[in-house]
C-alpha positions as CSV (number, residue, x, y, z in Angstrom):
1,M,123.3,-170.8,113.8
2,R,125.0,-167.9,115.3
3,D,128.1,-167.9,117.4
4,G,127.7,-171.6,117.2
5,V,124.4,-171.6,119.2
6,N,121.9,-173.4,117.0
7,K,118.2,-170.9,117.3
8,V,115.9,-173.7,117.6
9,N,111.7,-174.6,116.5
10,T,109.8,-172.3,119.0
11,S,107.0,-175.1,119.4
12,L,107.2,-176.9,122.3
13,P,107.2,-180.7,121.4
14,E,106.0,-183.4,123.9
15,K,109.2,-184.6,125.7
16,K,110.4,-186.3,128.7
17,G,111.5,-183.3,130.8
18,A,108.2,-181.2,129.7
19,S,105.4,-180.9,131.8
20,V,102.7,-178.6,133.3
21,S,101.8,-179.4,136.5
22,P,99.8,-176.7,139.0
23,S,101.9,-176.4,142.4
24,P,99.6,-175.7,145.5
25,G,98.8,-172.1,145.0
26,D,99.9,-171.9,141.4
27,K,97.9,-171.8,138.4
28,A,99.4,-174.2,135.8
29,R,102.9,-173.6,134.4
30,L,104.9,-174.5,132.2
31,R,108.0,-176.7,133.8
32,L,110.9,-177.7,131.8
33,H,114.2,-179.6,133.1
34,S,117.5,-178.3,132.0
35,T,118.1,-181.0,130.0
36,T,115.1,-180.7,127.4
37,L,116.8,-176.6,126.6
38,F,120.7,-177.8,126.9
39,T,120.1,-181.2,124.7
40,H,123.2,-180.5,122.6
41,N,124.8,-177.1,123.7
42,R,125.6,-174.9,127.0
43,E,124.4,-172.1,126.0
44,V,120.8,-171.2,124.5
45,I,119.3,-168.0,122.6
46,I,116.0,-166.8,124.0
47,E,114.4,-163.6,122.7
48,H,111.9,-161.7,124.4
49,E,110.3,-158.6,123.2
50,G,112.5,-158.4,120.0
51,E,115.7,-158.5,122.6
52,E,118.2,-161.7,122.5
53,Y,119.4,-163.1,125.7
54,R,121.8,-165.8,126.7
55,L,121.3,-168.6,128.8
56,R,124.1,-170.9,129.5
57,I,125.9,-173.0,131.8
58,T,128.7,-172.1,133.9
59,S,131.5,-174.6,134.1
60,K,130.5,-175.1,137.9
61,G,127.0,-176.1,136.5
62,K,125.4,-172.9,137.1
63,L,122.7,-171.0,135.3
64,I,123.4,-167.6,134.2
65,L,121.3,-165.2,131.8
66,T,122.7,-162.3,130.0
67,K,121.3,-159.8,127.4
């Protein structure tokens, strides 16, 4: 746990809200509902190429991604 944010398992469990569904003209993409990411927190840490990014829900319900 870092800064009050739990690190989560990187494997993706089959849950309601997570699906792979092709859109017209698109290849299959993983689609996650925000409630899947923000189960008990308003902020998650995303690790990408050795860097940490924070995805958080603002007080107005918008999403902000910061490095």
